[in-house]
N, C-alpha and C positions, 0 to 999 in steps of 0.2 A: 442532580437533576436528570430527568428523562423526558423524552419527547423532543425530537430534533427535526428541523425543516430541511437541513442539508447534512449530508454525510460524505466525508472525504476519506478515501482509502489510499494507503500506501500499496505498492504492488509486491515487491520482493519480501518473502517471509511473512506476508500478510494475505493478499489475495491469492498468491501462488506460494507453494511450500518450498521454494528454491530461491537462492540468491543468483540473479542472472549473471553478474560479473564472474562469480565463481564457476558457473556452468560454462562460460566462455574461456576460462583460464587454461584448460588443457594441461600441458606439461608445467605450467607456472602456477598450478593450483595452490600449493602450500604458501607461496609468496603472496599471491593475490588474496587468499583467504585471511591471512594475517593482517593485511592492510585493510580489508573490508571490515573485519571484526573490530579493529582499533577505531575505525571511523564510527561504526554503529554503537560502540560502547561510549563514544564521546571522548576517547583518549587523544585523538588527533582531529584537526579540522578536516572536513570533507574535501576542501579544495587542495589540501596537501597530498591527497591520495588519488583523486579522481582521474586527472590526466595521466598520472604515473601508471595507474593500472592499465588504462587503454593503450598507452605507449608500449607497455610490456607485451600485452596480448595481441594487439593489432588485429581485431576481429574482422573477418571478411563479411561481405553481404550475405553469403550463404550460411555462415555460422550464426549470424543474427537472425536470419529467417528461421533457422533451426531452433534458436532460443525461443522465438515466439511460439512455436509449436510445443516446446517443452513447458513453457509457462501455462498454456491452456491445459495440457495434460496433467499439470500439477496444481490446478486450482484446488484450494482447500475445501473441506466439506461445507456445504451450504452456501458457498460463494455465489453461485448462479441464482439460487433461490432467494437469497437475501437481497441481492441487487434487483431482481425482478419484482419482489414484493415492495421494496422501497420506491421503485419507479411507479408501480401500480397505485401506491398511496399518494403519489404526487410529490415525493421528496426530490430534491436536487442531489444528484450523485456525481462525484468527480473522482478521478484517479490522479494522485500527485506523487510522482516517483522520481528518484534519482537514477532510475534505470534508463536503458537506451530506448529511444522513442519507437523505432520500428517494431520491437518486440512487445513493448507495453501496449501499443496500438492493437496488437493481436488479442491481448487480454480484454481490452475494451470491446472489440467486436464480439468476442465470445460471450460477454456479459450483456450484450445488447445496448451498449453505450455509444454515443456518437464520438468521433475522434476529437471534436472540440471540447469534450469533457476531460481530456487528458493533458497533463503537463509532464513532460519527461525530457530527456536530453537527446537532441538530434545527432546523427552521425553522418559523416561524408564518406563516400566511396569513390574510387577511381572507376574508369570505364570497365576495367577487368574485374571489378568487385572487391579489390583489395582496400584495406583501411586507408583513409585519407584525412582523418581528423575527426574532431567532435565539436559540438556547439559550445564553444568556450564562454559565450555570453549567457548561457542558460543559467537562470537563478538557482535551479535545483542541483547544479554542479558545485555549489559552494555553501558554506555555513550561512544560516539565516535566510536562505532562498525560499524555503517553503513558507515561512512567515510572510515574505514579500508577495508571493504568488497568491496566497489565500486572501490577504488584504486587498489585493488588486481585483480579485474575483467579485468581491462585494456580494457574497451569497446570501440567500434568505437565512435569517437567524431564528432560533438558535442553531448552531452548527456543531457537529461532532467530527473529530479527526480520529481515525483508526490506523495505528501503525505499530511498528516494533522497534524502531531505532532512535538514536539520539537526535537525528534531524527532525523526527516527528515530535518528540518531546519538546524540542527547541521551539516548535511552532505553536505550542500551547497558548501563548498570549493572543494569537490571532483567531482562536475559536472559543466556543463556550465550554467545551469539555474535550478531554483527550482520553481515549480508550487504548491502553497498551495491549496489543494482541500478542500474547506470549505462547501461542499454540505451536509455533515452529521452533523459535529460539527464545529462551528466557534470558532477558537482559535485566539484571537487578536494578541498575540505576534508572532505567526507563520505567520499570514497574513502580519504583518508589515515587516517581514524580507524576504518575497518572491519576486521573479521577476514577477510572475503572481499570481493573486488570482482568483480562480474559485469558484464562489459563487453559481452557480446552481447545481442541483442534478446530471445532466448528465455529463459523462466523455467525451462527444463529443468534448469539447474544446481541449482536449489533442491531438486528431487527427489534428485539425486545427493548433495547435502549432507545431506539429512534421513535418507537410508536407512542403516540399520545393515547389517552383513554378512548377517544373516538376512533383512532386508528385500530386499536385493539378489538373493538366491537366489529369493525369491518373484517379484520384478519381472521377472527374466530369463525366467520361464515365463509371463508375463502379457501382456496387450495393451499394457502400458506399457514393454515392454523397449526399444523404439526411443527412447522419451523419456529413459530412463535413459542410454542410449548417447550421445545428443546432449548430455545434461547433463555427463557425464564429459568429453567432448571439449571442450565450452565451458569447463569449469573449468580444464582443462589449458591452453587458449589464453589464458584470463584471467590465470592464474598466470604464464605466460611473459611476457605483456605488462606485468605489474606489476613 
């Protein structure tokens, strides 16, 4: 199916071409990357690695602020344009991420989304800016949490989820369709379970998927006509590759 009233985006390796926790890892990069990849491939439960990674890294407030800037600098091609066009069409747009909330909020601001459109994991800092813990009760810090959040949102239907990891695929029952964005990291198990596989770097195919016939007429006469065209071309190429 195509034509969606709501679009939900993951952040890491979807809206932004980096994994935030890996960017924060510093000298622990190899250890953290292995834990992250195991969780994103679905080899271990997210809750088994989430707190462990933060306890190893202990990110400071300054480091998390830097990550927010890095996220914005690493927005994938057409991310800004696609979100702007979706909002112009009157679609509901949300960001649902297991990333750290202060940095993901910076992505929302850059995309013109209100902060109440974001669900991510809060962090605590001491007065000197040192790490003091994370939001252990956050549903997106554990397996099954994205499904819980989406169902609680009660968004306009039909809804489309766009993401790259096992936690996104796991939330497939809560939406009408799941698009596996594989433009940054190709995860075979995630792609195999998706309704759509987006293999190119651009997020333009999301606009093409979300647009109804009436939306397409409006888009062809708008500043986002070229984005729609790129999205259709990329969808055709991804379908052929699949």
